C-alpha positions, 0 to 999 in steps of 0.5 A: 654946728654944735662943735666945741672944738676942731681937730686939724693936722696939717704940715703948714706951719703958718696955717697952724699959726693962723688958724688954731688956738693950740698947737702940738708938733709931733716929732718922728720916727716914732711920732712924740710930742715936740711941743704944745703951746697956745696961740694967744693972738687975735682973730683975724690974725696978722701974717706979719706981726712980730709975735706971728713970725716968731711963733712960725720960727719956733715951730721951724727951730722945733721941727730943725733941732730935733734933739733939743728942748726948745722952749716957746719964746714969751710963754709956758710951754710943755716940751719932751726931750725925744731919745736920739735915733739909733740909726741915720735918717736921710732927708729924702732929697735929691742931689739935684735939689741940694745942688739948687738950693747951694747955688740960691744961697750963694746968689742970696750972699750965702745965708737966707732965712728959711720962712723967706726963701720958701715964701719967695720960691712959692713953696711950702717950708715943709717941702723946703726943709729936707733939702737943706737939712740934706745939705747941712747933713753932707756939710754945704749947709748950716742950719740954727734959728730958721736960717740957712747958711752956706759953707765953705764947702758948700761954696766950692760944691756951688761953684765947682763944675759938674765932674768936681761937684761928683768928687765934692759930693763923694767926699761929703758923702762917704764923710757924714753919711752913715749907709753910704760909709757901710756900702763902701767900706762892704764893696771894697771888703768882698771879694767880688766888690758886689753885694744884693740890695736885700742886705741893706733893706734888712739893716734899715729894716732893723730902724724904720717902718716898711714905707720908710726903708724904701725911700731911705733906700732910694735916698741911699742910691741916689746920692750913691750913684751920683757920687759914683760910690756903686753902680746897680745891676737892676737883674741882679738886684746887687749894687756894684763897686764903681770906678772911683770919680776921676779927681779934675786934673790941672791945665798943664802949661804948653811946652816951650820949643 
């Protein structure tokens, strides 16, 4: 076939390093070039070679540290530092996935390489990354240089019972998540403690595409309803202030006769 170049789009980092002579990493919302570098490894490539692993880890860092310009280790790379996101973007992860990740990290001594964890779970790292990012956003984990590490708050969440988890998640969500802070504040301020979902769609619509607005709102609904920040009336399409999660009570000592 008389072809001098093939352009491939992939979400699999390892696949990119395995196949490509040149890799371009795009940022998101809006798309921009985050990294552009050559892969100077002979074919066929060894996935376990130090340089191969180094390049895979480098792309992980690019994806998990979007506000930093990171130089390619051992070579020249063209980097472009992106503008900061105007409005906080929620990683698309459900509460169950966040809880599962924290339990795994706790079982593995509190820290694990993201690449190795994805491999052990037989997952693409891109499927695992939003769950890690969500845990980091909530203060339950940290993500640095491709390693996910559970925080003391994450340990408390992983070890807690169901009711205590809801309480811990509520505090974390209101403390770190902008849209949930806004929802909680507005519902408390309104006389009837309710508001149409369209209000928040309009806010998100100023910052995200139509498809992304749907995804952001769906994630916020999943987190907010789990934390019992609000309820949702499907008939009226209104968010309604929920009763606060009850704080777990310490067991009382038996009364001595």
